[in-house]
PDB file of N, H, CA, C and O in Angstrom:
ATOM      1  N   MET A   1     103.938 178.869-121.747  1.00  0.00           N
ATOM      2  CA  MET A   1     102.845 179.603-121.078  1.00  0.00           C
ATOM      3  C   MET A   1     101.570 179.603-121.932  1.00  0.00           C
ATOM      4  O   MET A   1     100.461 179.529-121.402  1.00  0.00           O
ATOM      5  N   ARG A   2     101.736 179.685-123.238  1.00  0.00           N
ATOM      6  H   ARG A   2     102.637 179.744-123.669  1.00  0.00           H
ATOM      7  CA  ARG A   2     100.544 179.723-124.098  1.00  0.00           C
ATOM      8  C   ARG A   2      99.738 178.437-123.951  1.00  0.00           C
ATOM      9  O   ARG A   2      98.508 178.467-123.953  1.00  0.00           O
ATOM     10  N   ILE A   3     100.431 177.315-123.823  1.00  0.00           N
ATOM     11  H   ILE A   3     101.430 177.291-123.820  1.00  0.00           H
ATOM     12  CA  ILE A   3      99.718 176.036-123.689  1.00  0.00           C
ATOM     13  C   ILE A   3      98.919 176.026-122.391  1.00  0.00           C
ATOM     14  O   ILE A   3      97.766 175.595-122.368  1.00  0.00           O
ATOM     15  N   VAL A   4      99.534 176.500-121.314  1.00  0.00           N
ATOM     16  H   VAL A   4     100.471 176.850-121.333  1.00  0.00           H
ATOM     17  CA  VAL A   4      98.854 176.507-120.015  1.00  0.00           C
ATOM     18  C   VAL A   4      97.625 177.402-120.076  1.00  0.00           C
ATOM     19  O   VAL A   4      96.560 177.032-119.581  1.00  0.00           O
ATOM     20  N   ILE A   5      97.766 178.582-120.682  1.00  0.00           N
ATOM     21  H   ILE A   5      98.630 178.883-121.084  1.00  0.00           H
ATOM     22  CA  ILE A   5      96.641 179.519-120.767  1.00  0.00           C
ATOM     23  C   ILE A   5      95.520 178.919-121.617  1.00  0.00           C
ATOM     24  O   ILE A   5      94.345 179.037-121.271  1.00  0.00           O
ATOM     25  N   SER A   6      95.883 178.281-122.722  1.00  0.00           N
ATOM     26  H   SER A   6      96.838 178.186-123.003  1.00  0.00           H
ATOM     27  CA  SER A   6      94.849 177.695-123.588  1.00  0.00           C
ATOM     28  C   SER A   6      94.133 176.555-122.867  1.00  0.00           C
ATOM     29  O   SER A   6      92.916 176.415-122.986  1.00  0.00           O
ATOM     30  N   VAL A   7      94.878 175.742-122.121  1.00  0.00           N
ATOM     31  H   VAL A   7      95.867 175.856-122.025  1.00  0.00           H
ATOM     32  CA  VAL A   7      94.256 174.643-121.380  1.00  0.00           C
ATOM     33  C   VAL A   7      93.306 175.202-120.330  1.00  0.00           C
ATOM     34  O   VAL A   7      92.190 174.707-120.172  1.00  0.00           O
ATOM     35  N   LEU A   8      93.745 176.234-119.611  1.00  0.00           N
ATOM     36  H   LEU A   8      94.651 176.636-119.740  1.00  0.00           H
ATOM     37  CA  LEU A   8      92.882 176.835-118.587  1.00  0.00           C
ATOM     38  C   LEU A   8      91.639 177.443-119.231  1.00  0.00           C
ATOM     39  O   LEU A   8      90.548 177.359-118.667  1.00  0.00           O
ATOM     40  N   ALA A   9      91.792 178.052-120.405  1.00  0.00           N
ATOM     41  H   ALA A   9      92.678 178.120-120.863  1.00  0.00           H
ATOM     42  CA  ALA A   9      90.644 178.650-121.089  1.00  0.00           C
ATOM     43  C   ALA A   9      89.638 177.572-121.486  1.00  0.00           C
ATOM     44  O   ALA A   9      88.431 177.753-121.322  1.00  0.00           O
ATOM     45  N   VAL A  10      90.133 176.455-122.007  1.00  0.00           N
ATOM     46  H   VAL A  10      91.113 176.307-122.140  1.00  0.00           H
ATOM     47  CA  VAL A  10      89.235 175.366-122.412  1.00  0.00           C
ATOM     48  C   VAL A  10      88.527 174.799-121.189  1.00  0.00           C
ATOM     49  O   VAL A  10      87.316 174.579-121.220  1.00  0.00           O
ATOM     50  N   LEU A  11      89.272 174.560-120.112  1.00  0.00           N
ATOM     51  H   LEU A  11      90.256 174.738-120.087  1.00  0.00           H
ATOM     52  CA  LEU A  11      88.658 174.022-118.894  1.00  0.00           C
ATOM     53  C   LEU A  11      87.627 175.007-118.341  1.00  0.00           C
ATOM     54  O   LEU A  11      86.571 174.586-117.868  1.00  0.00           O
ATOM     55  N   GLY A  12      87.912 176.297-118.394  1.00  0.00           N
ATOM     56  H   GLY A  12      88.770 176.639-118.779  1.00  0.00           H
ATOM     57  CA  GLY A  12      86.965 177.304-117.918  1.00  0.00           C
ATOM     58  C   GLY A  12      85.693 177.303-118.743  1.00  0.00           C
ATOM     59  O   GLY A  12      84.596 177.416-118.196  1.00  0.00           O
ATOM     60  N   ALA A  13      85.830 177.175-120.066  1.00  0.00           N
ATOM     61  H   ALA A  13      86.721 177.084-120.511  1.00  0.00           H
ATOM     62  CA  ALA A  13      84.649 177.140-120.934  1.00  0.00           C
ATOM     63  C   ALA A  13      83.812 175.903-120.630  1.00  0.00           C
ATOM     64  O   ALA A  13      82.587 175.982-120.544  1.00  0.00           O
ATOM     65  N   ILE A  14      84.476 174.760-120.467  1.00  0.00           N
ATOM     66  H   ILE A  14      85.472 174.695-120.537  1.00  0.00           H
ATOM     67  CA  ILE A  14      83.741 173.525-120.156  1.00  0.00           C
ATOM     68  C   ILE A  14      83.033 173.673-118.815  1.00  0.00           C
ATOM     69  O   ILE A  14      81.901 173.218-118.653  1.00  0.00           O
ATOM     70  N   ASP A  15      83.705 174.316-117.847  1.00  0.00           N
ATOM     71  H   ASP A  15      84.625 174.686-117.979  1.00  0.00           H
ATOM     72  CA  ASP A  15      83.116 174.491-116.519  1.00  0.00           C
ATOM     73  C   ASP A  15      81.865 175.367-116.606  1.00  0.00           C
ATOM     74  O   ASP A  15      80.847 175.061-115.984  1.00  0.00           O
ATOM     75  N   VAL A  16      81.940 176.454-117.375  1.00  0.00           N
ATOM     76  H   VAL A  16      82.767 176.702-117.880  1.00  0.00           H
ATOM     77  CA  VAL A  16      80.784 177.349-117.517  1.00  0.00           C
ATOM     78  C   VAL A  16      79.629 176.605-118.181  1.00  0.00           C
ATOM     79  O   VAL A  16      78.481 176.724-117.752  1.00  0.00           O
ATOM     80  N   ILE A  17      79.932 175.839-119.223  1.00  0.00           N
ATOM     81  H   ILE A  17      80.865 175.742-119.571  1.00  0.00           H
ATOM     82  CA  ILE A  17      78.885 175.078-119.919  1.00  0.00           C
ATOM     83  C   ILE A  17      78.262 174.064-118.966  1.00  0.00           C
ATOM     84  O   ILE A  17      77.045 173.879-118.958  1.00  0.00           O
ATOM     85  N   GLY A  18      79.102 173.404-118.160  1.00  0.00           N
ATOM     86  H   GLY A  18      80.091 173.554-118.167  1.00  0.00           H
ATOM     87  CA  GLY A  18      78.591 172.410-117.214  1.00  0.00           C
ATOM     88  C   GLY A  18      77.686 173.035-116.173  1.00  0.00           C
ATOM     89  O   GLY A  18      76.641 172.479-115.834  1.00  0.00           O
ATOM     90  N   ILE A  19      78.091 174.206-115.658  1.00  0.00           N
ATOM     91  H   ILE A  19      78.939 174.658-115.934  1.00  0.00           H
ATOM     92  CA  ILE A  19      77.277 174.870-114.632  1.00  0.00           C
ATOM     93  C   ILE A  19      75.936 175.300-115.224  1.00  0.00           C
ATOM     94  O   ILE A  19      74.893 175.105-114.601  1.00  0.00           O
ATOM     95  N   SER A  20      75.959 175.881-116.419  1.00  0.00           N
ATOM     96  H   SER A  20      76.807 176.039-116.925  1.00  0.00           H
ATOM     97  CA  SER A  20      74.705 176.337-117.035  1.00  0.00           C
ATOM     98  C   SER A  20      73.793 175.147-117.333  1.00  0.00           C
ATOM     99  O   SER A  20      72.579 175.230-117.143  1.00  0.00           O
ATOM    100  N   ALA A  21      74.375 174.046-117.798  1.00  0.00           N
ATOM    101  H   ALA A  21      75.361 173.978-117.952  1.00  0.00           H
ATOM    102  CA  ALA A  21      73.568 172.859-118.075  1.00  0.00           C
ATOM    103  C   ALA A  21      72.975 172.315-116.776  1.00  0.00           C
ATOM    104  O   ALA A  21      71.822 171.885-116.742  1.00  0.00           O
ATOM    105  N   PHE A  22      73.777 172.338-115.707  1.00  0.00           N
ATOM    106  H   PHE A  22      74.713 172.687-115.734  1.00  0.00           H
ATOM    107  CA  PHE A  22      73.290 171.844-114.409  1.00  0.00           C
ATOM    108  C   PHE A  22      72.118 172.693-113.926  1.00  0.00           C
ATOM    109  O   PHE A  22      71.124 172.162-113.428  1.00  0.00           O
ATOM    110  N   ILE A  23      72.237 174.020-114.074  1.00  0.00           N
ATOM    111  H   ILE A  23      73.044 174.451-114.478  1.00  0.00           H
ATOM    112  CA  ILE A  23      71.152 174.916-113.643  1.00  0.00           C
ATOM    113  C   ILE A  23      69.902 174.649-114.483  1.00  0.00           C
ATOM    114  O   ILE A  23      68.794 174.614-113.947  1.00  0.00           O
ATOM    115  N   LEU A  24      70.069 174.460-115.790  1.00  0.00           N
ATOM    116  H   LEU A  24      70.969 174.488-116.225  1.00  0.00           H
ATOM    117  CA  LEU A  24      68.913 174.193-116.649  1.00  0.00           C
ATOM    118  C   LEU A  24      68.236 172.891-116.244  1.00  0.00           C
ATOM    119  O   LEU A  24      67.009 172.820-116.184  1.00  0.00           O
ATOM    120  N   PHE A  25      69.036 171.857-115.964  1.00  0.00           N
ATOM    121  H   PHE A  25      70.033 171.915-116.013  1.00  0.00           H
ATOM    122  CA  PHE A  25      68.444 170.574-115.562  1.00  0.00           C
ATOM    123  C   PHE A  25      67.709 170.720-114.237  1.00  0.00           C
ATOM    124  O   PHE A  25      66.659 170.108-114.042  1.00  0.00           O
ATOM    125  N   MET A  26      68.252 171.531-113.315  1.00  0.00           N
ATOM    126  H   MET A  26      69.105 172.028-113.472  1.00  0.00           H
ATOM    127  CA  MET A  26      67.582 171.735-112.032  1.00  0.00           C
ATOM    128  C   MET A  26      66.241 172.430-112.261  1.00  0.00           C
ATOM    129  O   MET A  26      65.234 172.037-111.672  1.00  0.00           O
ATOM    130  N   LEU A  27      66.219 173.460-113.110  1.00  0.00           N
ATOM    131  H   LEU A  27      67.037 173.780-113.588  1.00  0.00           H
ATOM    132  CA  LEU A  27      64.968 174.177-113.376  1.00  0.00           C
ATOM    133  C   LEU A  27      63.959 173.246-114.043  1.00  0.00           C
ATOM    134  O   LEU A  27      62.781 173.247-113.686  1.00  0.00           O
ATOM    135  N   ILE A  28      64.418 172.454-115.008  1.00  0.00           N
ATOM    136  H   ILE A  28      65.375 172.454-115.297  1.00  0.00           H
ATOM    137  CA  ILE A  28      63.512 171.520-115.680  1.00  0.00           C
ATOM    138  C   ILE A  28      62.979 170.503-114.680  1.00  0.00           C
ATOM    139  O   ILE A  28      61.800 170.151-114.721  1.00  0.00           O
ATOM    140  N   GLY A  29      63.836 170.029-113.783  1.00  0.00           N
ATOM    141  H   GLY A  29      64.794 170.314-113.750  1.00  0.00           H
ATOM    142  CA  GLY A  29      63.410 169.059-112.772  1.00  0.00           C
ATOM    143  C   GLY A  29      62.363 169.642-111.846  1.00  0.00           C
ATOM    144  O   GLY A  29      61.394 168.965-111.504  1.00  0.00           O
ATOM    145  N   VAL A  30      62.544 170.892-111.431  1.00  0.00           N
ATOM    146  H   VAL A  30      63.331 171.442-111.709  1.00  0.00           H
ATOM    147  CA  VAL A  30      61.571 171.524-110.541  1.00  0.00           C
ATOM    148  C   VAL A  30      60.237 171.678-111.257  1.00  0.00           C
ATOM    149  O   VAL A  30      59.189 171.425-110.663  1.00  0.00           O
ATOM    150  N   LYS A  31      60.255 172.089-112.523  1.00  0.00           N
ATOM    151  H   LYS A  31      61.107 172.295-113.006  1.00  0.00           H
ATOM    152  CA  LYS A  31      59.006 172.268-113.268  1.00  0.00           C
ATOM    153  C   LYS A  31      58.273 170.940-113.423  1.00  0.00           C
ATOM    154  O   LYS A  31      57.055 170.880-113.256  1.00  0.00           O
ATOM    155  N   THR A  32      59.006 169.880-113.741  1.00  0.00           N
ATOM    156  H   THR A  32      59.996 169.929-113.876  1.00  0.00           H
ATOM    157  CA  THR A  32      58.350 168.589-113.926  1.00  0.00           C
ATOM    158  C   THR A  32      57.808 168.067-112.602  1.00  0.00           C
ATOM    159  O   THR A  32      56.744 167.448-112.578  1.00  0.00           O
ATOM    160  N   GLU A  33      58.517 168.303-111.498  1.00  0.00           N
ATOM    161  H   GLU A  33      59.382 168.806-111.517  1.00  0.00           H
ATOM    162  CA  GLU A  33      58.019 167.853-110.195  1.00  0.00           C
ATOM    163  C   GLU A  33      56.718 168.580-109.853  1.00  0.00           C
ATOM    164  O   GLU A  33      55.779 167.961-109.353  1.00  0.00           O
ATOM    165  N   GLN A  34      56.653 169.883-110.117  1.00  0.00           N
ATOM    166  H   GLN A  34      57.416 170.386-110.523  1.00  0.00           H
ATOM    167  CA  GLN A  34      55.428 170.629-109.837  1.00  0.00           C
ATOM    168  C   GLN A  34      54.292 170.113-110.712  1.00  0.00           C
ATOM    169  O   GLN A  34      53.160 169.992-110.243  1.00  0.00           O
ATOM    170  N   GLY A  35      54.577 169.808-111.968  1.00  0.00           N
ATOM    171  H   GLY A  35      55.496 169.906-112.349  1.00  0.00           H
ATOM    172  CA  GLY A  35      53.542 169.303-112.867  1.00  0.00           C
ATOM    173  C   GLY A  35      53.009 167.966-112.404  1.00  0.00           C
ATOM    174  O   GLY A  35      51.800 167.737-112.430  1.00  0.00           O
ATOM    175  N   THR A  36      53.896 167.078-111.978  1.00  0.00           N
ATOM    176  H   THR A  36      54.878 167.264-111.956  1.00  0.00           H
ATOM    177  CA  THR A  36      53.438 165.764-111.531  1.00  0.00           C
ATOM    178  C   THR A  36      52.647 165.899-110.236  1.00  0.00           C
ATOM    179  O   THR A  36      51.683 165.163-110.023  1.00  0.00           O
ATOM    180  N   ARG A  37      53.035 166.814-109.382  1.00  0.00           N
ATOM    181  H   ARG A  37      53.818 167.412-109.554  1.00  0.00           H
ATOM    182  CA  ARG A  37      52.284 167.006-108.135  1.00  0.00           C
ATOM    183  C   ARG A  37      50.866 167.482-108.438  1.00  0.00           C
ATOM    184  O   ARG A  37      49.903 167.013-107.832  1.00  0.00           O
ATOM    185  N   GLU A  38      50.749 168.416-109.379  1.00  0.00           N
ATOM    186  H   GLU A  38      51.532 168.797-109.870  1.00  0.00           H
ATOM    187  CA  GLU A  38      49.419 168.912-109.735  1.00  0.00           C
ATOM    188  C   GLU A  38      48.582 167.785-110.335  1.00  0.00           C
ATOM    189  O   GLU A  38      47.394 167.670-110.034  1.00  0.00           O
ATOM    190  N   GLN A  39      49.186 166.960-111.175  1.00  0.00           N
ATOM    191  H   GLN A  39      50.152 167.053-111.419  1.00  0.00           H
ATOM    192  CA  GLN A  39      48.453 165.843-111.776  1.00  0.00           C
ATOM    193  C   GLN A  39      48.031 164.854-110.702  1.00  0.00           C
ATOM    194  O   GLN A  39      46.917 164.333-110.746  1.00  0.00           O
ATOM    195  N   GLU A  40      48.913 164.586-109.729  1.00  0.00           N
ATOM    196  H   GLU A  40      49.818 165.009-109.693  1.00  0.00           H
ATOM    197  CA  GLU A  40      48.564 163.649-108.662  1.00  0.00           C
ATOM    198  C   GLU A  40      47.406 164.203-107.833  1.00  0.00           C
ATOM    199  O   GLU A  40      46.512 163.457-107.435  1.00  0.00           O
ATOM    200  N   GLU A  41      47.423 165.517-107.574  1.00  0.00           N
ATOM    201  H   GLU A  41      48.149 166.123-107.898  1.00  0.00           H
ATOM    202  CA  GLU A  41      46.330 166.121-106.809  1.00  0.00           C
ATOM    203  C   GLU A  41      45.022 166.009-107.584  1.00  0.00           C
ATOM    204  O   GLU A  41      43.974 165.732-107.002  1.00  0.00           O
ATOM    205  N   GLU A  42      45.085 166.223-108.900  1.00  0.00           N
ATOM    206  H   GLU A  42      45.937 166.448-109.373  1.00  0.00           H
ATOM    207  CA  GLU A  42      43.871 166.102-109.711  1.00  0.00           C
ATOM    208  C   GLU A  42      43.366 164.664-109.702  1.00  0.00           C
ATOM    209  O   GLU A  42      42.162 164.428-109.595  1.00  0.00           O
ATOM    210  N   ARG A  43      44.274 163.712-109.814  1.00  0.00           N
ATOM    211  H   ARG A  43      45.251 163.904-109.901  1.00  0.00           H
ATOM    212  CA  ARG A  43      43.867 162.302-109.812  1.00  0.00           C
ATOM    213  C   ARG A  43      43.288 161.921-108.456  1.00  0.00           C
ATOM    214  O   ARG A  43      42.304 161.185-108.379  1.00  0.00           O
ATOM    215  N   ALA A  44      43.905 162.426-107.381  1.00  0.00           N
ATOM    216  H   ALA A  44      44.705 163.024-107.443  1.00  0.00           H
ATOM    217  CA  ALA A  44      43.415 162.091-106.041  1.00  0.00           C
ATOM    218  C   ALA A  44      42.061 162.762-105.796  1.00  0.00           C
ATOM    219  O   ALA A  44      41.208 162.208-105.103  1.00  0.00           O
ATOM    220  N   GLY A  45      41.868 163.954-106.364  1.00  0.00           N
ATOM    221  H   GLY A  45      42.561 164.404-106.927  1.00  0.00           H
ATOM    222  CA  GLY A  45      40.619 164.674-106.132  1.00  0.00           C
ATOM    223  C   GLY A  45      39.471 164.125-106.956  1.00  0.00           C
ATOM    224  O   GLY A  45      38.316 164.250-106.550  1.00  0.00           O
ATOM    225  N   ALA A  46      39.750 163.524-108.092  1.00  0.00           N
ATOM    226  H   ALA A  46      40.688 163.422-108.422  1.00  0.00           H
ATOM    227  CA  ALA A  46      38.683 163.048-108.976  1.00  0.00           C
ATOM    228  C   ALA A  46      37.815 161.977-108.316  1.00  0.00           C
ATOM    229  O   ALA A  46      36.593 162.120-108.338  1.00  0.00           O
ATOM    230  N   PRO A  47      38.363 160.927-107.737  1.00  0.00           N
ATOM    231  CA  PRO A  47      37.501 159.905-107.122  1.00  0.00           C
ATOM    232  C   PRO A  47      36.682 160.472-105.962  1.00  0.00           C
ATOM    233  O   PRO A  47      35.539 160.066-105.749  1.00  0.00           O
ATOM    234  N   GLU A  48      37.264 161.407-105.216  1.00  0.00           N
ATOM    235  H   GLU A  48      38.192 161.737-105.389  1.00  0.00           H
ATOM    236  CA  GLU A  48      36.526 161.990-104.093  1.00  0.00           C
ATOM    237  C   GLU A  48      35.329 162.791-104.606  1.00  0.00           C
ATOM    238  O   GLU A  48      34.258 162.779-103.999  1.00  0.00           O
ATOM    239  N   GLU A  49      35.521 163.485-105.724  1.00  0.00           N
ATOM    240  H   GLU A  49      36.391 163.494-106.217  1.00  0.00           H
ATOM    241  CA  GLU A  49      34.420 164.275-106.276  1.00  0.00           C
ATOM    242  C   GLU A  49      33.341 163.359-106.852  1.00  0.00           C
ATOM    243  O   GLU A  49      32.151 163.636-106.705  1.00  0.00           O
ATOM    244  N   ASN A  50      33.743 162.287-107.495  1.00  0.00           N
ATOM    245  H   ASN A  50      34.710 162.062-107.614  1.00  0.00           H
ATOM    246  CA  ASN A  50      32.786 161.376-108.119  1.00  0.00           C
ATOM    247  C   ASN A  50      32.139 160.446-107.096  1.00  0.00           C
ATOM    248  O   ASN A  50      31.040 159.939-107.324  1.00  0.00           O
ATOM    249  N   GLY A  51      32.813 160.221-105.974  1.00  0.00           N
ATOM    250  H   GLY A  51      33.706 160.632-105.789  1.00  0.00           H
ATOM    251  CA  GLY A  51      32.313 159.281-104.970  1.00  0.00           C
ATOM    252  C   GLY A  51      30.935 159.655-104.448  1.00  0.00           C
ATOM    253  O   GLY A  51      30.012 158.846-104.547  1.00  0.00           O
ATOM    254  N   PRO A  52      30.761 160.850-103.897  1.00  0.00           N
ATOM    255  CA  PRO A  52      29.452 161.227-103.342  1.00  0.00           C
ATOM    256  C   PRO A  52      28.346 161.220-104.396  1.00  0.00           C
ATOM    257  O   PRO A  52      27.194 160.930-104.072  1.00  0.00           O
ATOM    258  N   LYS A  53      28.674 161.536-105.657  1.00  0.00           N
ATOM    259  H   LYS A  53      29.610 161.772-105.920  1.00  0.00           H
ATOM    260  CA  LYS A  53      27.654 161.539-106.709  1.00  0.00           C
ATOM    261  C   LYS A  53      27.120 160.128-106.929  1.00  0.00           C
ATOM    262  O   LYS A  53      25.921 159.939-107.132  1.00  0.00           O
ATOM    263  N   ASP A  54      28.012 159.138-106.889  1.00  0.00           N
ATOM    264  H   ASP A  54      28.986 159.292-106.724  1.00  0.00           H
ATOM    265  CA  ASP A  54      27.586 157.751-107.101  1.00  0.00           C
ATOM    266  C   ASP A  54      26.718 157.283-105.940  1.00  0.00           C
ATOM    267  O   ASP A  54      25.762 156.533-106.138  1.00  0.00           O
ATOM    268  N   VAL A  55      27.046 157.720-104.742  1.00  0.00           N
ATOM    269  H   VAL A  55      27.822 158.330-104.581  1.00  0.00           H
ATOM    270  CA  VAL A  55      26.287 157.291-103.558  1.00  0.00           C
ATOM    271  C   VAL A  55      24.970 158.031-103.549  1.00  0.00           C
ATOM    272  O   VAL A  55      24.158 157.835-102.645  1.00  0.00           O
TER     273      VAL A  55
END
């Protein structure tokens, strides 16, 4: 029984670590997606702002 309990404990710890890592990666992914979207909007807005000035 001790072996079974120890195996279950190890698997449970690995599962918790995996879930927390997955959540962290999801949060990091969302932050980077928002950052790239803001950069794309700035890049798209720059030529439009400079366009009328050149004309």
